[in-house]
Each structure stands twice: as structure tokens, then as C-alpha cells.
C-alpha positions as a printed Julia matrix, in Angstrom:
230×3 Matrix{Float64}:
 176.01  139.36  23.42
 174.7   140.63  26.64
 171.44  140.6   27.41
 169.68  144.19  26.57
 168.36  145.94  29.99
 168.26  149.36  28.46
 166.68  150.51  25.59
 168.11  153.83  23.68
 167.0   156.24  21.24
 168.11  158.81  18.99
 165.22  161.06  18.81
 164.75  163.19  15.19
 164.6   160.65  12.55
 163.91  157.79  15.18
 160.86  158.7   17.79
 160.0   161.87  16.02
 159.28  162.88  12.65
 161.72  165.77  12.04
 161.84  165.1    8.06
 158.0   165.26   8.26
 157.47  168.27  10.28
 159.94  170.28   8.68
 159.03  169.54   5.29
 155.7   170.96   6.13
 157.23  173.81   7.71
 159.26  175.12   4.77
 156.56  174.86   2.23
 154.35  176.84   4.71
 157.57  179.16   5.24
 158.42  179.69   1.62
 154.76  180.1    0.81
 154.88  183.41   3.16
 157.76  184.46   1.32
 155.75  184.24  -2.2
 158.1   181.32  -3.05
 157.23  178.33  -5.11
 158.37  175.15  -2.88
 159.54  173.2   -5.4
 161.21  169.33  -4.73
 164.72  170.65  -5.48
 164.3   174.17  -3.23
 162.79  171.68  -0.16
 165.9   169.22  -1.37
 168.64  172.7   -0.96
 166.91  173.42   2.46
 167.54  170.35   3.71
 170.97  170.03   2.57
 171.85  173.68   3.98
 170.51  172.24   7.45
 172.19  169.06   7.53
 175.97  171.5    6.44
 175.31  174.23   9.04
 173.67  172.69  11.76
 176.89  170.01  11.48
 178.91  173.0   11.87
 177.22  174.19  14.78
 177.5   170.71  16.14
 181.49  171.31  15.79
 181.53  173.95  17.51
 182.51  176.29  14.5
 179.98  178.39  14.45
 176.82  179.4   17.3
 173.5   177.81  17.11
 171.55  181.56  16.03
 174.34  181.72  13.63
 173.5   178.24  11.96
 170.33  179.17  11.48
 171.19  182.71   9.62
 173.41  181.1    7.36
 170.84  178.07   6.66
 168.23  181.08   5.23
 171.19  182.84   3.57
 172.48  180.05   1.43
 168.9   178.61   0.44
 166.86  182.15   0.08
 169.5   184.2   -1.58
 169.54  182.38  -5.11
 165.45  182.16  -4.72
 165.61  186.16  -5.19
 164.76  186.35  -1.38
 166.0   189.48  -0.51
 167.72  188.42   3.31
 168.45  191.57   5.78
 172.33  191.89   6.73
 171.51  192.5   10.11
 171.2   189.38  12.87
 168.51  190.97  14.65
 166.26  190.92  11.23
 167.29  187.74   9.61
 166.59  185.79  13.36
 162.94  187.49  13.35
 162.81  186.17   9.76
 163.9   182.52  10.86
 161.24  182.52  13.42
 158.76  182.26  10.81
 160.38  179.04  10.11
 160.61  178.26  13.56
 156.87  178.91  14.16
 155.66  176.76  11.33
 158.33  174.18  12.15
 156.59  173.95  15.96
 153.21  174.17  14.69
 153.87  170.7   12.97
 155.62  168.8   15.26
 155.05  165.25  15.84
 155.93  161.97  16.81
 155.84  158.8   14.92
 152.71  157.08  15.39
 154.12  153.72  16.95
 156.5   155.94  19.5
 154.57  156.22  22.52
 153.02  153.1   22.44
 156.46  151.21  21.62
 158.4   153.33  24.64
 155.56  152.27  27.01
 155.9   148.65  26.01
 159.43  148.4   26.72
 159.01  150.29  30.42
 156.44  148.02  30.94
 158.75  145.15  30.15
 161.4   146.08  32.63
 163.69  147.7   30.49
 165.61  151.04  31.34
 164.62  153.98  28.85
 167.32  156.24  27.71
 167.3   159.0   24.69
 170.55  160.6   23.33
 170.2   163.81  20.75
 172.06  166.53  19.24
 170.74  169.88  19.67
 169.89  172.14  22.54
 168.13  171.55  25.65
 165.6   173.76  25.31
 164.14  172.8   21.64
 164.68  168.73  22.13
 162.95  168.48  25.55
 160.12  171.33  23.83
 160.04  168.35  21.25
 159.35  165.61  23.85
 156.47  167.53  25.73
 154.76  168.73  22.71
 154.64  165.19  21.44
 154.0   163.26  24.87
 157.02  161.61  24.74
 158.93  163.22  28.11
 157.5   161.11  30.71
 157.75  157.67  28.85
 162.13  158.17  29.51
 164.49  157.37  32.65
 166.9   159.28  31.22
 167.06  162.55  28.79
 170.46  163.53  27.41
 171.08  166.66  24.97
 174.56  167.18  23.46
 174.43  170.84  24.97
 173.82  169.6   27.97
 176.14  166.8   28.69
 179.08  168.64  26.33
 179.51  165.75  23.9
 177.56  165.13  20.37
 177.29  161.77  18.9
 179.21  159.95  17.37
 181.7   160.83  20.38
 181.9   157.63  22.32
 181.49  159.82  25.23
 178.29  160.79  25.05
 176.8   157.43  24.92
 179.07  156.77  27.92
 177.33  159.54  29.61
 173.71  157.85  28.6
 174.78  154.69  29.73
 176.03  156.14  33.39
 172.97  158.26  34.16
 170.84  155.25  33.16
 172.84  153.03  35.83
 173.34  150.28  33.35
 177.11  149.26  31.32
 177.45  150.02  27.77
 177.47  146.51  26.93
 173.88  146.07  28.13
 172.45  149.1   26.03
 170.86  148.67  22.96
 171.24  152.27  20.91
 168.34  152.23  18.51
 168.88  155.35  15.43
 168.48  156.45  11.87
 172.11  157.99  10.95
 174.84  155.03  10.85
 177.58  157.4   11.59
 176.15  159.23  14.34
 174.02  156.58  16.13
 175.05  152.91  15.03
 179.31  153.82  14.91
 179.34  155.73  17.95
 177.27  153.44  20.08
 179.26  150.82  18.87
 182.62  152.54  19.54
 181.07  153.29  23.6
 180.19  149.01  23.69
 176.58  149.35  22.9
 174.1   147.17  20.81
 173.08  149.06  18.03
 170.1   149.02  15.78
 169.53  150.61  12.46
 165.99  151.72  11.58
 166.2   153.96   8.87
 164.93  152.13   6.07
 162.06  151.32   8.33
 161.19  154.92   8.99
 161.26  155.77   5.3
 159.14  153.0    4.44
 156.67  154.27   7.06
 157.29  151.1    8.67
 156.94  150.77  12.47
 160.12  149.5   14.58
 158.93  147.5   17.09
 159.26  144.22  15.81
 163.11  145.1   15.29
 163.71  146.09  18.48
 161.9   143.11  19.76
 163.99  140.79  17.42
 167.47  142.29  19.02
 166.48  141.97  22.62
 165.1   138.52  21.58
 168.83  137.8   20.27
 170.6   139.08  23.2
 168.31  137.13  25.7
 169.53  133.97  24.05
 172.9   134.87  25.0
 172.21  134.36  28.37
């Protein structure tokens, strides 16, 4: 095992509480449409988000179109009159987007963790599947932006997780070998499998995040294990 010189992160679900932010937003959005935000309705919202976001990520549809399809697939069965025109449906989605942005929050341990890792001499990188504008806005709004040495979005670099080339770009921009990078994420395929395919060390933290636990000790243990290999 190679000692860790850089610690790299996924954003949504790892450092940024997308699930909590989106849940608060969809409850508010549905209420504005006089729809009860039941657990099944919220679950259908997240299922549609996953399905259509992945279709955008794979290049099948545009970013705006994945938003439109999310609304149609969730709201139409609820009896909401979804406008047929793109301009009108985009305006409808903007109601959700405003609620989502107002609910943006990082996990409480995120910023102290990043600062601690940088203070210990590690390079800090971020790799996220998303648009440049929205992901950077999340980082700036939550105060995380300045904690990173490198930020890679799939839109900017042209590759999305789990493509190993996305992780290779991240390592290259950090100026370290992939084997000296520890990639921390919540998705076993996009994060762990992709990073491993690029030659990085990996750490899955989804269970800790679901239980509301900090992840610093997990990362410290992984770094310590790599140091023992010197």
C-alpha cells in the first residue's frame, strides 16, 4: 500500500448533504402545489432524480431535459397539471430549485475535516458528477470551496464517475500519483469502483452518513494504514 499524499472526495452525500437539502426542498415545493409530501411521493421524487440524472450523465439527454422529465414523471401521476412547453416547465422547476438552494448545507464535520487534512500536509481534491456552475455554487455557499487544492466537475473535465479517466484527471491536477490518493465517497460503483480502477485507494462512508456519524476517524485510520506500509 502506498502512503497517502492526497485525500480526494465526492461531493453530494459525502461532504454536502444533498439528501437532506433536497428532501426539505421537495416538501416545500410540493406544498406550493397543494400536494401532500408523503413518504412514497418523496421516494418517487428521488427515484426520478436518480433515473434522469444518470441519463444526463451518460449523455443521453441535456441537463435541462433531465429536470423536465423528473417533473413529468413525478407530478403527472399526482394530478398536477404540468405545462407542455419547455419554458413553462423550466419555470415550474425553478420553484423547486429555489427551495433546494435555500436548503443547501454541508455536513457539520466537512469543513473542519478538510482543514485538518490540509494542516497535516495532504493535498485535497474533489471530483463530482455535475454542472460546473451548480457544484461550485454549492461549495461557495457552504464555505467549502477554499479548502480544496483542486476541484474537478464532470462537465469541465469531460469525464464522469465511474470512468477511471475522471479520477486520472483529478490525480494529474493534484500533481500526485493515483496510488497515493485516497478517494472518499458514498457510492460503491461511481466512487469506489471508479477510483479503484484508476489505481486509487478507496473509502466508502455511506453507512456513516446515513447514521449521522462523522467520517474523520475512518479517514485517519485509512491514512494510518497506508503510512504503516512505508
